[in-house]
C-alpha positions as CSV (number, residue, x, y, z in Angstrom):
1,X,76.0,-93.5,157.7
2,X,73.7,-93.1,154.7
3,X,71.9,-96.6,153.6
4,X,73.7,-97.3,150.5
5,X,76.4,-99.5,150.6
6,X,75.7,-103.5,150.1
7,X,71.7,-103.1,150.4
8,X,71.1,-102.4,146.7
9,X,70.9,-105.3,144.6
10,X,73.1,-108.0,146.9
11,X,70.5,-110.9,146.6
12,X,70.8,-111.9,143.2
13,X,71.9,-115.4,144.0
14,X,69.1,-118.2,142.8
15,X,69.6,-121.8,143.0
16,X,70.9,-122.2,139.2
17,X,72.8,-124.1,137.2
18,X,76.2,-123.9,139.0
19,X,74.8,-124.3,142.6
20,X,77.1,-127.5,144.0
21,X,75.0,-129.3,146.2
22,X,76.8,-133.3,147.5
23,X,75.0,-136.3,149.1
24,X,74.5,-137.4,152.3
25,X,74.2,-136.0,155.7
26,X,71.0,-135.6,157.9
27,X,69.3,-132.7,159.0
28,X,69.8,-133.6,162.5
29,X,73.7,-134.2,162.0
30,X,76.3,-131.8,163.4
31,X,77.8,-130.5,166.6
32,X,75.2,-129.1,169.2
33,X,76.5,-125.0,168.7
34,X,75.4,-125.6,165.1
35,X,72.7,-123.3,163.5
36,X,69.2,-125.7,163.7
37,X,67.9,-125.2,159.5
38,X,65.2,-122.7,161.1
39,X,67.6,-120.3,162.2
40,X,70.4,-121.1,159.6
41,X,69.1,-117.8,157.4
42,X,69.5,-115.5,160.4
43,X,72.4,-116.8,161.8
44,X,74.7,-117.0,158.7
45,X,73.0,-113.1,157.7
46,X,74.4,-111.7,161.2
47,X,77.8,-113.2,160.6
48,X,78.3,-112.0,157.2
49,X,77.2,-108.7,158.0
50,X,79.2,-108.3,160.9
51,X,82.0,-109.1,159.0
52,X,80.9,-106.9,156.1
53,X,80.2,-103.7,158.4
54,X,83.9,-103.9,159.7
55,X,85.5,-104.2,156.2
56,X,83.3,-101.6,154.9
57,X,84.2,-99.1,157.7
58,X,88.0,-100.3,157.3
59,X,87.8,-98.7,153.7
60,X,85.7,-95.7,154.4
61,X,82.5,-97.4,152.3
62,X,79.2,-96.8,153.4
63,X,77.4,-99.8,155.3
64,X,73.6,-100.3,156.4
65,X,73.3,-103.0,158.8
66,X,69.3,-102.4,159.3
67,X,69.2,-103.1,155.4
68,X,72.0,-106.0,155.4
69,X,70.7,-108.3,157.6
70,X,66.7,-108.5,156.6
71,X,68.5,-108.7,152.9
72,X,70.7,-111.4,153.4
73,X,68.2,-113.0,155.6
74,X,65.6,-113.1,153.0
75,X,68.0,-114.3,150.5
76,X,69.9,-117.3,152.4
77,X,65.7,-117.9,153.1
78,X,64.9,-118.3,149.5
79,X,68.0,-120.7,149.1
80,X,67.2,-123.1,152.7
81,X,63.6,-123.1,151.4
82,X,64.6,-125.9,148.8
83,X,64.7,-128.7,151.5
84,X,61.0,-128.2,152.2
85,X,60.4,-129.5,148.8
86,X,61.7,-132.7,149.9
87,X,64.6,-133.8,147.6
88,X,67.5,-131.9,149.8
89,X,68.7,-132.4,153.3
90,X,70.0,-129.6,155.2
91,X,73.6,-130.6,157.0
92,X,73.9,-128.9,160.0
93,X,77.9,-129.2,160.0
94,X,78.1,-128.2,156.9
95,X,76.0,-125.3,158.2
96,X,78.5,-124.7,161.4
97,X,81.6,-124.7,159.2
98,X,80.0,-121.9,156.7
99,X,79.2,-119.9,159.3
100,X,82.9,-119.9,160.8
101,X,84.6,-119.6,157.8
102,X,82.6,-116.1,157.8
103,X,83.9,-115.4,160.9
104,X,87.5,-116.3,159.8
105,X,87.1,-114.2,156.5
106,X,86.2,-111.1,158.9
107,X,89.8,-111.2,160.1
108,X,90.8,-110.9,156.6
109,X,89.7,-108.2,154.8
110,X,91.5,-106.6,152.1
111,X,90.8,-104.8,148.5
112,X,91.2,-108.7,146.9
113,X,89.5,-110.8,149.6
114,X,87.0,-112.3,146.8
115,X,90.1,-112.9,144.6
116,X,90.0,-116.8,143.7
117,X,93.2,-118.3,145.5
118,X,95.2,-121.1,143.5
119,X,93.3,-123.4,145.2
120,X,90.1,-122.4,142.8
121,X,88.1,-121.3,145.9
122,X,87.8,-119.6,148.9
123,X,87.3,-121.8,152.2
124,X,83.8,-120.2,153.0
125,X,82.6,-120.8,149.4
126,X,83.7,-124.6,149.7
127,X,82.0,-125.0,153.2
128,X,78.7,-122.9,152.2
129,X,78.2,-125.0,149.2
130,X,78.0,-128.2,151.3
131,X,75.0,-126.8,153.6
132,X,72.3,-128.2,151.2
133,X,72.8,-131.5,150.0
134,X,70.6,-132.9,146.9
135,X,69.2,-136.4,147.1
136,X,68.4,-137.5,143.2
137,X,71.1,-139.6,141.5
138,X,72.4,-138.6,138.0
139,X,69.2,-139.3,135.5
140,X,67.3,-139.2,138.1
141,X,63.8,-136.4,137.8
142,X,64.6,-133.6,139.2
143,X,62.9,-129.7,139.3
144,X,65.9,-127.9,140.2
145,X,69.9,-128.6,140.1
146,X,69.6,-128.3,144.1
147,X,68.0,-131.5,144.2
148,X,71.2,-133.4,142.0
149,X,73.8,-135.3,144.1
150,X,77.3,-133.7,144.0
151,X,80.0,-133.4,146.2
152,X,81.7,-130.1,146.0
153,X,84.2,-128.5,144.4
154,X,84.9,-132.3,142.9
155,X,81.4,-132.4,141.5
156,X,78.8,-130.3,140.1
157,X,74.7,-131.7,140.0
158,X,73.0,-129.9,137.5
159,X,69.1,-130.2,136.6
160,X,68.8,-130.1,132.7
161,X,66.4,-131.5,130.0
162,X,66.5,-135.5,129.6
163,X,68.2,-135.6,126.0
164,X,67.1,-139.1,125.4
165,X,65.2,-139.9,122.3
166,X,62.3,-141.4,123.7
167,X,62.3,-138.8,126.8
168,X,59.5,-136.4,127.8
169,X,60.8,-133.0,126.8
170,X,58.7,-131.3,129.8
171,X,60.7,-133.3,132.5
172,X,64.2,-132.2,133.6
173,X,67.0,-135.4,135.0
174,X,70.0,-134.8,137.3
175,X,73.2,-134.7,135.6
176,X,76.8,-134.7,137.3
177,X,79.6,-133.0,136.3
178,X,82.6,-134.6,137.9
179,X,86.4,-132.9,137.9
180,X,89.2,-135.8,137.3
181,X,93.0,-135.9,137.2
182,X,96.1,-137.6,135.6
183,X,95.4,-141.1,134.5
184,X,91.2,-141.0,134.8
185,X,89.3,-141.4,131.8
186,X,88.0,-138.1,130.6
187,X,85.6,-136.5,128.1
188,X,87.2,-133.8,125.8
189,X,85.2,-130.8,125.1
190,X,85.0,-131.4,121.2
191,X,82.9,-134.4,121.9
192,X,79.3,-134.1,122.9
193,X,78.4,-136.9,125.4
194,X,75.9,-139.5,124.6
195,X,71.9,-138.6,125.5
196,X,72.4,-141.3,128.1
197,X,75.1,-140.3,129.7
198,X,74.4,-138.5,132.7
199,X,77.7,-138.2,134.6
200,X,80.5,-136.4,132.6
201,X,84.2,-136.5,133.3
202,X,86.1,-133.4,132.6
203,X,89.9,-132.9,133.4
204,X,91.1,-130.6,136.3
205,X,92.6,-127.5,134.4
206,X,94.6,-126.9,137.4
207,X,96.2,-130.4,137.1
208,X,96.1,-131.4,133.4
209,X,94.2,-131.5,130.3
210,X,92.3,-134.8,128.1
211,X,94.6,-136.2,125.9
212,X,92.7,-136.3,122.9
213,X,95.2,-138.7,120.9
214,X,93.2,-141.5,122.4
215,X,90.4,-142.1,120.6
216,X,87.3,-142.9,121.9
217,X,86.2,-141.1,125.0
218,X,86.1,-144.9,126.5
219,X,90.0,-144.4,126.6
220,X,90.7,-140.8,126.7
221,X,92.6,-140.2,130.0
222,X,93.6,-136.7,131.6
223,X,97.3,-136.1,130.9
224,X,99.3,-134.2,133.5
225,X,100.9,-130.9,132.3
226,X,104.7,-131.0,131.3
227,X,106.8,-129.1,133.5
228,X,110.0,-127.0,132.7
229,X,112.4,-128.7,130.9
230,X,110.2,-132.0,130.0
231,X,109.3,-132.6,126.2
232,X,106.6,-131.4,124.9
233,X,107.2,-132.5,121.5
234,X,108.1,-136.0,120.2
235,X,108.1,-136.3,116.5
236,X,106.5,-137.1,114.1
237,X,103.1,-136.1,116.2
238,X,102.9,-136.8,120.2
239,X,102.5,-133.2,121.8
240,X,102.0,-132.7,125.4
241,X,100.8,-129.1,126.6
242,X,102.9,-127.0,128.8
243,X,101.7,-126.1,132.5
244,X,100.4,-122.2,131.1
245,X,99.7,-121.9,134.4
246,X,103.3,-122.0,135.6
247,X,104.5,-119.6,132.8
248,X,105.5,-122.0,130.1
249,X,105.7,-122.4,126.6
250,X,106.9,-125.2,123.8
251,X,109.9,-124.0,122.6
252,X,110.0,-125.1,119.0
253,X,113.6,-125.7,118.9
254,X,114.3,-127.7,121.6
255,X,110.8,-129.4,121.7
256,X,111.1,-129.1,125.7
257,X,109.0,-126.5,128.1
258,X,110.7,-123.4,128.4
259,X,110.0,-120.5,130.9
260,X,107.9,-117.6,129.0
261,X,110.3,-114.8,128.2
262,X,110.5,-112.0,130.9
263,X,111.0,-108.3,130.7
264,X,113.6,-107.0,127.8
265,X,114.3,-110.7,126.4
266,X,113.3,-111.2,122.7
267,X,110.1,-112.6,121.5
268,X,108.3,-113.4,118.2
269,X,105.1,-111.5,117.2
270,X,102.1,-112.9,118.6
271,X,104.2,-114.9,121.4
272,X,103.1,-114.6,124.7
273,X,105.8,-112.9,127.7
274,X,106.0,-113.8,131.2
275,X,103.4,-112.3,133.6
276,X,103.1,-108.6,133.7
277,X,104.6,-108.5,130.0
278,X,103.9,-108.4,126.7
279,X,105.6,-108.6,123.2
280,X,106.3,-105.4,121.8
281,X,106.4,-105.7,118.0
282,X,109.7,-104.1,116.4
283,X,108.9,-101.1,114.7
284,X,111.6,-100.9,111.6
285,X,112.5,-104.0,109.2
286,X,114.6,-106.4,110.7
287,X,114.0,-105.2,114.0
288,X,113.8,-107.6,117.2
289,X,110.4,-107.7,119.0
290,X,111.2,-107.7,122.8
291,X,108.9,-108.3,126.1
292,X,108.0,-105.4,127.6
293,X,106.5,-104.0,131.0
294,X,102.7,-104.0,130.6
295,X,101.2,-100.4,131.5
296,X,99.0,-99.0,134.3
297,X,95.8,-97.4,134.4
298,X,95.7,-94.6,132.1
299,X,98.9,-95.1,129.7
300,X,98.6,-95.4,126.1
301,X,97.6,-98.4,124.4
302,X,97.1,-100.2,121.2
303,X,95.4,-103.3,122.6
304,X,94.9,-105.0,126.2
305,X,97.8,-107.2,126.2
306,X,99.7,-104.0,127.0
307,X,97.8,-103.1,130.1
308,X,98.3,-104.6,133.7
309,X,94.4,-104.6,133.9
310,X,93.8,-106.3,130.3
311,X,91.6,-103.8,129.4
312,X,92.5,-101.1,126.6
313,X,89.5,-98.5,126.0
314,X,89.3,-97.0,122.6
315,X,88.2,-93.5,122.5
316,X,85.0,-92.6,120.8
317,X,86.4,-90.9,117.7
318,X,89.3,-91.0,115.1
319,X,92.6,-89.0,115.6
320,X,92.8,-85.2,113.8
321,X,94.9,-86.7,111.0
322,X,91.8,-89.4,110.4
323,X,94.4,-92.4,111.9
324,X,93.4,-94.8,114.8
325,X,93.8,-92.9,117.9
326,X,95.5,-94.6,121.3
327,X,93.4,-96.0,123.9
328,X,93.9,-95.7,127.5
329,X,94.5,-98.5,129.8
330,X,91.9,-98.7,131.8
331,X,90.4,-100.5,135.0
332,X,89.3,-104.3,134.6
333,X,85.7,-104.3,134.8
334,X,84.5,-106.5,137.7
335,X,80.6,-107.0,137.5
336,X,81.3,-110.9,139.1
337,X,82.2,-110.6,142.8
338,X,82.5,-113.9,144.7
339,X,79.7,-115.1,146.4
340,X,78.7,-112.9,149.3
341,X,82.8,-112.0,149.7
342,X,83.6,-110.1,152.4
343,X,85.8,-107.3,150.8
344,X,85.2,-103.5,150.0
345,X,84.0,-104.0,146.6
346,X,80.8,-106.0,148.4
347,X,79.9,-102.5,150.0
348,X,79.1,-101.7,146.8
349,X,81.3,-98.5,146.2
350,X,84.6,-100.7,146.4
351,X,88.4,-100.1,144.4
352,X,87.2,-102.8,141.7
353,X,83.9,-100.5,140.8
354,X,83.8,-98.1,137.9
355,X,81.5,-96.3,135.2
356,X,77.9,-96.0,136.8
357,X,78.6,-98.0,139.8
358,X,81.4,-95.0,140.5
359,X,78.3,-92.6,140.3
360,X,76.3,-94.3,142.9
361,X,73.9,-95.8,140.5
362,X,74.0,-99.3,141.7
363,X,76.5,-101.8,143.8
364,X,78.1,-104.5,142.5
365,X,75.9,-106.8,142.1
366,X,77.0,-110.3,144.6
367,X,75.9,-113.8,143.9
368,X,74.5,-115.7,146.3
369,X,76.6,-117.5,149.0
370,X,75.2,-121.0,148.3
371,X,75.8,-121.0,145.1
372,X,79.4,-121.2,143.6
373,X,81.0,-119.7,140.4
374,X,81.6,-122.5,138.6
């Protein structure tokens, strides 16, 4: 095969703000079969490229092992080099879990292999994010986020400017963002943390939200979403958010959480419908708006809400009558494949590719395996 595929722009990952690292673990810990620090980059690269090769061939996309292995090895080694600077520990047990997770992922190569599951992260992402563990506590001086203590996925460490009034702005310190559950103290997104607050607690959006009714951030707590049939509004002012991920909304009449209306059911202008549907506004005075099935690629559209892809591409010119022309439902843009995912789109010309990518100008850029997306 030609040397196209994954090799064009794969290794764009750096140890940035979103790299998740944890605490604990010694460089020598782990099982006897786990890769030593000096062998980790080459071992992981070989495992990843072996998995990707079969995936690309099954999807009939090009793959070049001679380019994949050295490129991925170099990318992983750039990340691994942070250990040499003294504030990050290599965990052999986590490294072994990372490699094994990729071997398992090779058996699940499908077009949407990199899609984020309901749990939030692919198993290989979580396993590989624990390989390098920072040792700097929140508030401690740092040079990069990898040095900061954090236990992914509940915690994410970040090295950023020290915002204390008397601080030296040329130096950076570690911050920790912690996801907490219902009943735990949280900070709302509208409230900036104090300059000396190095641990920021935010609610896990999968389980609830930060109830701002409590007053100061020290008294605000995460509140679980209301379920179907539960109260979402109690006069005069008690409001509880319905679980939108479960397709619920607050009914203004019953003041309870109800399922979003499906295809064929009436809706009000601007109202959400159930997944796979949108609210089609009435075309005649006094007529009823109705939830209508979303449209596939290539269908006429006036807004992105009408399209399954959430993308309505408007033509560059107006219609012949001077009115606004119809757009076309397009393929959803996907330029952020999951970290080193094993799926056809990591081959560079996968099903999610579009535009200049389809023309062979450049493959989709894949982020570093050792840096989660959030």
